N, C-alpha and C positions, 0 to 999 in steps of 0.2 A: 744326664738319664741316658743320652744318646749313644754318648762314649762310653759308658758301664754295658749297655745291649752288645755292642759293636765287639765290646773287650773278652765279654761273657760267652758270645755267639759268633765272631767273626761276622762279616760283610759278604762272604760265599755263599751262595743260595745252598748248594748242596750241602757243604760245610756246615752250615748254620742249622739246617734240618736234624742234621746226624748228631749236634750239640744238644737241639732242645731235645730229643729223642732220651741222649744219654742224661739230660737233669731231672728226666721225667722219670728215669730210672733211679734215680738219684733220691728223689720225692717219694717213688714210691716204697723204696728199702728203708727209706726215716721213717713210714708210715709204718711200715710191719715192723720197725722198730720200739713206737710207740706202743703197739699193741701188744708186746713181747714184755715190756715193764707194767702195761696193764696187769696181765696173768702174773707176773712176778708180784706187784702189789696185794692182789688177791690172795698169795700164795700158792699158786697152781705149778711157776717155774722161781728155779734159784737165782736169785738178784745178781750175784756175780758172774755166772754163765751167761745168763742174759746182757749184764752191760758189755762183757766180752762180745758176745754173739754181734752186738749193735754195734759196736766199734769196726770190726772186721766187715761186716756188710756195708756201712756207708763208705767207709774206705775204700774197699774192691770197686764200688762203681764210681767213687769218683778219681779213682786212678783211670777207668774206663775214660771217662771226660778227658782227664788230663792227656790220654794217651791221643785222643781224637784233636784235642785243641790246640795242640801241638804239631798235629801235622803228622807225626809219626804211623797213624794208623793207614795213611794216603798210600804206604809201599803195601800192603796187604791185600787180598781179593775181596775181602768185607772191611773196606773202612769206617766202616759204622759201627762195626767190633759187636753186631747185633746177637750173633750165636753165641759169644763168647760172654756178652751179661746175661741171656739167657740161661747157659749151663751154669753158671757163677750163681743166677738167683736161684735154680732149682735145686744147687748143693745148699744154698743157705737154709731154702725151705725146711731139705730132709735134714739139718742139722737144728733146724727149731721145732720139728718133730720132737728128734731126742729130749729137748728142754721143756715141753709145754705138757706133758704128760694126760691130765684129764683133759686139758684145753688144744688138745693136738690137731681134732677136727679144723681148727679155726686155719692151721696152715693149707689145706684144700684149695679156697677160695684163690691163696694168694696165686698158688700156683697156676689157678687155671687164668688169672690175670695177665701172670707171667705168658702162657701161651696165648691168650688171645691177642696180647701186645705183640709178639713177635710174627702174628701170621699176618700181619700188615705190612712188613718190610722182610721179612725171610722166606726162602725159595720153600717148594714143598720138599724136596730133598733134607734141606735144614732143618724144619718142623718134623719130619720121622726121625731123623737123626736125635734131635733133643728129645721129643718124646720118647723114643728107646733108651734115652739118657735117665731120664726122669722114671719110667717104670722100673727099671734093673736099678736104680738108686735109692728110691722108697722103697721095692722088694726087698732090698739088702738092708735097709736100717730097719722095714717094721722086722724082719726076722730077727737080727740082732736085739732089736728092743724087747721082743715077744722071749727072747731066750735070757736077756738079764735082767728084765724085767718084768715077770708074769702076771704081777699081781696088779701092775698099772697098766701095760701093756697086753691084756691079756690075748692069746693064740688066736680064738676067733673072733674076737673084733678084729684085731689087726688083718686075719685072713680076709675079712669082710672090706677093712679099707683098701688091702691089696686090689681086689676085685673089680671095686671103684677105680682105683688108678690105672688098672691096666684096661679099663673100659672106656674110660673118659680120655685118657690120652690117644688113642687112634682115633677117636670120631675127632680131636681137634685136627689131628694130621689129616684126615678127611676133609676136612673144612677149610685147611689151611690150601690143600690142592684145587678147589674148588673154587678159592678165594683170587688163586692165584693164575688161574684160569680166565677168572675174570677181570684181573685185572689185566693181561695180555689181551684180551679182546679190546677193553678199552684204547691201550694202547696203539693197536694197529686203527681201530675206528678214528681215533684221532689224529695218527699219520694220515689215513688215507681223506678224513676232513680236511686236514690241511693241505694236500696233494690239491683237492679240490677246488678250495678257497685259491690257490696260487692258480690255477689252470682258468678258473674264474676269472683272477685279476688279470692274466695273460690275454684273455678274450678281449675283457672291457678296454684296454691299453694298449693294445698290438695286433696288426695288422695280420689276420690269419694267411695269406698266402707269401710274403715277402718277408714278414717278422719284425719289421719295422712300426715303428708308433702311428697308431689311428687317426684317424682326422679329429675323435672323440678329445685323446688324448693331447694332439697339438693343439689344438684350444685352450683346454685348461695350460699347458705350460707357458702358451703366449700369454694368456690373461696373467699368471704368474711373475713373466718376466715384465709384462707392463707394471705391474705394483710395484716389482723391485726398482724398476727405472724412476717409477716415482719417487720411493725414499732415497736413493743413492745420488740420483741425477744423471746417469749411464744411460747410455741407450742402448741399441740390439737393433738388428738387420735380418728382414724376413726375402728370401728367396724362395721364389717357385720356378720350380723346373720340371720341361714335360718332354717326353720323346717326340722327336720331328719324327711325320710320317707314320705315326702311331698305326693307322687303321690300313694303311697298304702292308705293313709288315706284320699286324695282325692275320691280313686274309693271307701273306704267303705264308705265315707259322702254321698257321692253325690254334684253335683252341691250350693244347697240351705245349706248344711249341712258345707261344705267346706267355705265358705263365713261366716257364723256364726263362724266359728273357728277362720278366720281371722279378724274377728273383735271384737270379745273377747280375744284375744290374742295380739291386738292393745293398747283395755282398759286396759287389766292387766300389762302391760308394762310399759303405760305411769305410772301408780301409781309408777314407782319406776326408775324413769328419774328425773333427777336433771333439777332445770329449766333454769338453763344455756344451758344447751344440747339440742338437736336437734332428735329426732326419726322419721324417714320415709319410707316410705313403696318402698323397690327399686325396686321391682318388684316381681310378681308370689308369693310364699311365703318369699322371702327374705327383711330382712329390713336392715336397715343402721342407728347407732348412734352416731351421731357429739360432741363429748365432749371435750368442749372449754378449754382452760387453765389448763392441765392437762398433766400427764406422764402416759407410760403405768404401772407404778406400781403402782400408784392409780386408774386409769380406769379399770386394770386387775380385782382388787377385785369387783369394784362395777360392773362389768360384768357379774363375777361369780355371784353375790347375784342374781344379774337379771335372771339369766341362770338358778338358783335352784328355783328361784319361779315359775318361769314358769312349771317348772317340779314339781313342786308339786300343783300348784293349778288348779283342776279341771277346763278346762273354758268352757266345756259343760257337760250337766247334764247324767252323765252315764259313762262319757269319764275319763281317767286318766289324768294326765298332759301330757303336750307336751312339748320331748325334742328338744331342739334348740343347731345347733351348730353355733360357733363365731368364727370369725378371727381378733385380733386385731392390728391397728400398729398406731405405734406413727412415728408422721411428724418428718422429719429430716431437719435442716438446710440445705437449697440449693437444697433440690428435690420439683419437682412440686405435684400440687395435685393429678394430676393422677397416678403419681409414689407411693407416701401414698396407696392408695385406691389399688392399682396392689398390694402390698404387702398383703392388710389387704383381698383382696379377695382369694391371695395364701395360707395364713393363714387360712382362713374358708376351704378351698382344702384340707390341710392337717389335719384339725381339723376331716373334713365328713370320711376320710381316715382312721384316727384313730379308728372311733368307735362311738355312737350316744352319743349326750349330751356332745359333748367333744371342749373346747377350746384350739386355738393356738393363740401365741402373736409371731408376726413377729419379725426378730430380724432386 
C-alpha cells in the first residue's frame, strides 16, 4: 500500500501536494460527469454528448496529473498547473451548460467550487484572470444558446444568469485577494516566529559576549559525552583554560577593552579547535574545552599548541599575546563528569600556582 501511494504521489512533499490537488480535480470532474449522466437519465441532456463530455473532461484532468507526476510541469512558473486546470474546468462547465438545458443551473455551483478551490493556491492576479475568463466565456455561451435555442435558453433568463455570473466572479476575486493577504501575513508571522525561536535557542546555548557555547550548554554536552563513553567504552578529556593575570588586564584595558579582548581571544581559539570538540565560556575569563574520543597524551599536544598560539598572537592592536593557564583531565571509567571536571580545575589551580602560561595534566 505504501509503495502504491508513493507511486501515485511521489515522496517529495511539494510534489506530493501538487499531485493531491490534481487527484482532487480528477475526482471533482468525475463527480460532475456522474451529475451529467443523471440529467441524461432523466431526459434533460443528450446521452451521447454527455458521454463525450465525460471522457474529455476526465481525460483533460488526468493529463494534468500525468504532466505533474512526470516532472514535466516543474519547468513552468506554475508547476501545479493550477491556472491551467481552473481554465479547463471553467471551459468544461461552459460546455456542460450547453448540454443541460433546463438543468443548466446546476453548473453554477460547480464553477463556484472550482473558483473556491483555486483561491487557496492561486495568486490574486491569477484569480482575476480566471474570473474574467469565466465571465466572458459564460456570457458568450449564454448569448449563443439564447440565439440558437430561445425556447429552452430564454433570453431574459440567460440575462439573469449572466448578471449572476458577472456579480459572483468579481466577488470571488476579491475574496481571493483577501485570502492571499492573510496567507502572506501568516507566512511573515511564521518567519518571525522562526527567527524568534532561533534567537531564543542562541541565547539558551551561546554566550552573548563571545559567541561561544555557554556554561549550561557545556554541562549538557558533557553529560551527553559521558553517556556516549559509557556505551562505547571510549574516553574524553576536559580542559579548563583561564587568562593569566586577568584582573590586572581588566583594570588596564577597561570594560570595553576587556570585552574586546575576550571576544578576540575566543575567535582566535576557535581557529585551532577540532570540529569534533566543543569550546565554551565557563565564566569570566575562564573557558572550557571538551575533547571527545581522545586521551590525555593526544589532548595535551593540541592544548599546548593552542596555548602557544594565544601567547604569540596579538589579539588587540598594540598588545602582546595573552598567556593562559590550563588544566587537563582525562575522564576515567567509573567516575562522574563532576569528578573529571574537579580534577581539571585542580590541575588549573596547580598550573596557575606554578607560573604564567603553564599547563598541568591531572593524574
